[in-house]
N, C-alpha and C positions, 0 to 999 in steps of 0.2 A: 179240339186239339187233344192229342194223346196225353199230354201232361197237365191238363187243365185241373185246377184245384178249385172246388166250389167255394164261392164267396159266402160267408156267413149271411144269415137272413137279411134280405134287403127290403127297403121300403117299396111300396107299390109304385111302379113306374108310371102309372096313369092310364086312362082309358084309351089314349091314342097310340100306345106303344105297339100292341099287337097289330092293329090296322096299318101302322107305319111299316111293318115288316111284310104283311100279307099282300097289300096292294102292289108293292114293287115286285113281289114274286109273280103276280099276275102280269105286270108290265114287262118282265124279262122274257115272257113268251110271245110278245106281240110281233116282233120282227120275224121270228121263225114262222109264226102263223101266216103272216103276209107272204113269205117266201113259198110256203107249201101251197097256198091257194093260187098264187099268181106267178109261179115259175114260168109257165108257158108265155105269159104276157111279157115278162122280163126278157125271155129269150127272143121274142119277136122284136122288142125295142132295140136290143143291142146287136142282134145277129140277123134281123130281117126275116126270121123264120121260127116256127114253133115245132119243127121236125124233131124226131127223137135225138138226132145228133146235136142240134142246137140246144135242146132241153138238157142233154147230158153235159154240155159245156157250161151252160148257165148254172147247173146244179153244183158246180165247183165253188159257188159262193158258200155252200154248206161245208165244203171241204176246208176252206180257209177259216170259216167261222169256228168249226170244231177244233182245228189246229190251235187257234188262238185260245180257245177255252181250255184245251189240254195244257198248254204252257202255263197259263195263269192259275189253273187249278193246282199245279205244282208249286208255283211261286208264292201262292197265298199262304202256304204253311209258314213261310218266313215273314211275309209282310204283316200277317195278323199278329205276330209277336212284336214286330218293330214299331207299328203304328196303332193308335187308338182305333177301336172298331167303328165308332160312329162316323168319324171322318172318312174312313175307308168305304163304309156303306154309302155315304153321300156321293163319293167319287164314282162308285159303281153306277148309281142311278143317273148321275150327270152324264156318264159315258153312254148310257142307253139313249138319253135325250139327244146328245151330239150325233149319235149314229142315225137317229131318225131324220135329223136335218140333212146330214150328209147323203143318206140314201135318196132323199127327195131331190137333192140338187145334183147328184153324181152324173156327170156328162159321159163317163166311160164305164165300161164293165170293170176295169181294173180298180177304179176309184170306188165302185160299189162294193167290190170285194174287201177293200181296205176298211170301209165304214161298217161292213158287216162284221169284220174282225173286231172293230172297236165295240160293237154291240156284244160280241161274245165275251170279251174281257169284262165289260160292265156286268153282264148277267152272272158270270162266275163270282165276281166280287160280291154282288148282292146275295147270291145263294150262300156262300161260305160265311161271310160276316153276319148275315141275317141269323143263321143258326147259332153262330157264336154269341151274338147279342142275346138271344133267347137264353142260352146257358149262363151268360154273365149276369143278367138282370132279373129274370123271373125266378120266383121261388119254385122248388122242385115240383110241387103239386100242380103247377100251371104250365110246365114246359111241354108236356106231351101234346096238350091241346093246341098250343101255339104252333108247334111243329106240324101237326096234322093240318091246321088251317093254311099254313104257308104252302105245303105240298099240294093240297086240294086246289089252291088258287091257280096253280099252273094249269091243271086240267080244265078248270072252270073257265080259264082265259080262252081256251079253244072254242068253247060253246058260245060265249058272249062275243068273242072277237070275230068269229067267222061271218055272222050276218052283217056286222058293222063294216068289215072289210069289203064284203060284197056290195053293200049299199054305196060306200064311198067310191069304190072303183067304178061302179056303174055310171056315175056322173062326172068323175074327175080323172079317171085313169089310175093305174096302179101306184103311181108316185104319191097321189093324194092320200093313200092309206097311211103313209109315213107322216105326212104333214098334219092331217086332220084327225088321226087316231093315235098313232104311236107317240108323237110329240106331246100333245096335251096331257095324256095320261102320265107320261114320265115326268112332266113338269109338276103335276099335282103330287106325284109320289115324292119328288124332291122336297117340296114345301112341307108335306105331311111328315116326312122323316126328320126334317130339320127341327120341327117343333115337337114331334111326338116321341122321339128317341132321347132318353136322358143321356147326358155325357158321362162317360166312365173315365176316371183318371188313369194315367199310366200305372200308378201304384196298385190299382184294383185289378189290373190285368196280370195274368201269370207271366212271369219272366221266364222264357224258355232258354234252356242251356243247350249248347251245341251237342254235348255228349248225350243229353236226353233225346234229342232228335235222332242221333245215330242209333241209340239203343232201341228206340221205337221202330225205326225202319228195319233193323236187324230182326226184331221179333216177328215182324210180318214177312219179310223176304226169306227167312229161313224156315218158315212154316209151309210145308208142302200143300196142305189143304188151302191155306190162304192164298198162296201163289196161284193155285189152279183157279180160284175164283177170279183173280185178277186177269189171268190169261184168257179166261172165257169172255171177259169184257172186250177183248181185242176183236172178237168176232160179233160183237153186238151191233145190230143194224139200227136199233132204236128209232129215233125220229126221222132218219133218212128214208125209211120205207114210206112214210107218209108223204115225204117230199116228192118221191117219184110216182107214188100210187095215184095222186090227184092228176098229175100230168098224164099218166096212163089212161085214166078214165076219160079225160078231156080229149086226148088224141085218138085212142082206140075206139071209143064209143060216141065221140062228139058231144060229150056232156057239157052243157053251158056253165058259165061261172056261177049262175044262180043255183043250179043243181049241185055243183061242186061244194058250195057252201053247206048244203044240207048233208052231203056225204061226210064232210069234216065234222059237223055237229054230231052226226050219228056215231062216227068213229070215236070221238072224244067221250061221248056218253057211255059207250061200251068200255072205254078205258077206265072211267070212274067206277062203273059197276064191277069190272074185273078186279080193280084194286080193293074195293070194299069187300067183295066176296072172299078174296084171298086173305085179307086181314082177319076174317071171321073163322076160316077153316084151316089156316096154315098149321096151327099147333096140333090140330087133330090128325092131319095126314103127314106131317113132318115137312120141315122146310126144304130139305134136299129133294125128297121124293116129289114134292109139289113143283119145285122149280124145274126138275127134269121133265116130268110129264107135261107140264104147261109149255115148256120150250119145244118139246117134240111136236105137240099139236099145233103150236104157233107156226113152226116151220112148214108143216104139211099144208096147212090152210093158206099160208103165205104163198106157196108155190101155186096153189089152186087159183088164187086171185088173178094171176097173170096168164094162166093157161086156159081157163074156161072161156068159150066163145060168146057167152051170153052175158049181157050187162047185169041182169038181176042175179044170176048165179055168182058173178064176180063180186057183186056187192055183198051177197050173203057170206061168201068166203072171206071177204075183207072184214066184215064185222066180227065174225067168229075168230079170225086171226088176231084182231085187235084185243078181243076179250081175253084170249089165252095169253097174248103177249103182256098185257097189263098184270095178269095173275102171276106170270113168270117174273116180272120185274119186282113186284111186291114181295114174293116169296124169296127171290134172290137177295134182296136187301136185308131181309130177316136172317137169311143164311150167312151173309157176309158179316153182319154186325157182331156175331159172337165167335168168329173164327179166332181172333186174338183179343180176348177181353181186356188184357192189360194195355193194349194199344189200339183201342177202338177208333180214336180220332185219326191216327195214322192210317189204319186199314181203310176207313171210309174215304179219306182224302185220296189214297192211292186208287181206290175203286172208282172214284170220280175221274181221276186222271186217265186211267185205262179205258173207262167208258168213253171219254172224249176222244181218245186216240182211236177207239173202235168206230165211233161215228165218222171220224176222218177217213179211216180205211174204207168204210161202207160207202161214203159219198164218192170216194175216188174209184172204187170198184164199179159202182153204178154208172158213173160218168164214162168210164173206160169201155164198159160193155155196150152202152148205147152209142158211143162214138164209133167203135170198131164194127159192131154188128147191127146197129139200129133195131135191136130186138128187145122189147119189154119182156118177152117170154124167157129169154136167157137171163135177163135181169132178175126175174122172179126165182128162177132156179138157183142163181148165185146167192141171193139173199136167203132163200129157204134153206139151202145147204149150210150156210154159215150159222143159221139159227139152230139147226139140228146138231151141228158140231159143238155148239156150246153145251148142249145137253149131254153129249158124249164125254166131254172133258169133265164136267161136274160129276157125272155118274161114276167114273173110274178113279178120279183123283181127289175128290172133295169129301170131307166127313161132315156129318151133322152134329155139331158140338152140343154139349149140355148147356142149356140156357143159364147165363150168369146174370 
């Protein structure tokens, strides 16, 4: 939060504290991983076909999920002040578990959209309160490591989850991925968080004042460079590319689910490499320059994924696009972090909100293109153009501020 005041030195929260935050970060990725890998199977169940049009309609699960995340990312700025952080965190993990049960049982497509929205709400609560708890409880020397572990767990979840999802789906169908994978992990997370996260009293949390919120929002929204960062997020295609890319490989090149698992693992591995590389060289090349160059290359290779006629060439383009995409995300977060140093919390909260809205727009655009034109090639052109446009916005309107 932008008005957070550090608490004076705290006692050690215990060895379970960081794992209690890291494992739920892993769990928050599970349902999205299932959706990315099994979108074609979900479309076949509810619409009797895995054609591009059916996949496009089924992909609107991602639209509803992202919309729910965007709404709650905004509301969490107020809920985190009104309620204690540990109970909020537990509620978030509980919603992820409830979503897993609902998606396993959902008899209709509409109900599945509802339960995926519940998952979106839970994952946002986990993400925001998890970072807040790190700030509330850990001493300053340990915060950075805890944050890095939590963020890495999201990517790592893709590598570990993909083969599990493939294995479970192979003998029980896509619904069993929610029952035998997402549900048990989220229940373990709930128990671990209950015992591993120390309770923080209301008096230990910073009491936000209405005028402080207004002042922080004004500082961000009246800053041209900060606003350009937020606007660029509206064109962010993010995880939505992966959602449609796997369906593209399975439909265009008849890639079986077992091979799609390895494609997902490879893509996630390149994401981890891209993030780590960017973290090491971003200060040398500049946050703005690196974000722009990486976004441009990401957009170009993204278009290539859907246009080249050969599977191996498409896979090569895909992995390179993912590499530069991860570098762009890492560099962008560094760029956004120092746009308004006095209101970092508000800036990053709004960045999250605009990013979620961007995912919603991307999912809707992807579904509309596939429904109207049944063309993955046009989908690639649309997503690639949106990615290049983010680089243009940042190039002309954003400044690279002095690190504070």
